N, C-alpha and C positions, 0 to 999 in steps of 0.2 A: 349604156343607157343612163339617163338622168336619175338623180335621187330626188324623191318627192318627200317633203316633210310637212306635217300639219301640226301646228302648235295652238293649243287652247289656253287662253289667258283669261282668268276671272278676276277682274278688279273688285276691290271693296266698293260698295255702292257710293260712298262719298268721294271716291277717287277715279270714277269712270272717265271723266273728261281729261284729267291729267294723264292717265295711262294711255288713252287714245292719242292724245297730243304727243306724248313721248314716242309712240310708235310712228306716227305720221312724220315726225322730225327725223327718225332713224331710217325710214324706208329709202330715201334717195341715197344715203350713204352706203347702205347695203347693196343697192343696185350697182354701185361702182366696184364692188368687190369682184375679184377674178372668179369666174365660174358661176356667178349668179344669173340664172335664167328667168327666175320669177321669185318675187318677194311681195306678196299682195295681202293687204289687211282687209278683213271682213268683220262684220259685227252682227250679232243677233242674240236675243234672249239673255242679255246680261253678260255675254262673253265676247271676247275678241278672238278671232281665228286668223292665224297667219298661215297662208298657203305658200310654200317655198318649193323651188325647183333648182337643183344644183347640178352642174355638168358632171360631177363625179363625187365619190365619197371623200376624196382629198379636198375638194373645194368646200364641201360641207364642214369638214374638220377645220379648215383654215378659218371659215366664218365663225366657228365656235370660239376661236381665240382672237377674233378681230376687235379693234377698238370700238367700232359701232355697237357691237353687242355688249361689250363691257360697259360702255357709257349708258346704254339702255338699261342694263341690269341695275346700275346705280340709281337711275331715275325711278325705277319701279320699287325700290326697297321700301317695305312697309305698306305698299299700296295694293297688294294682291291678297286674295283669300287663301291662296296656296301657290306652290311652285307651278309654273306653266307645265301643262301635260304635252309632251313632245312625242310625236310618233313619226318614225322613219318608215316609209311605206315601200312595198314591193309592187310594181305594176304588173297587171295581168291583162295586156292589151287584147282587145277583141273587136270584131267588126271593122269599121272604117278606121284605118291607122291614124288618120288625122283627128278622129273623135274618140277613139277607144283608150287613149292614154294621154297623160300630160307630158 
């Protein structure tokens, strides 16, 4: 089963546009990583939310060491209110299999 990750990123108010742009530039690079099933940026209430889906824990671990993420981290330095809050989730599928889980 896929691994789902939700990361909450809170930019400093003066850096919102720069942080968003850094993520938008990184997304296509991450899409090319082996095992990436979903890497989608969302925004609301002053935070950016990255919803990720990886084919395996190994693919997620590889992503954690990939150049795209290292480059993104460098671009974000000093521009966030705190470290991104990253949650690795366990699915509990229910109902219609196509709708009950990512």
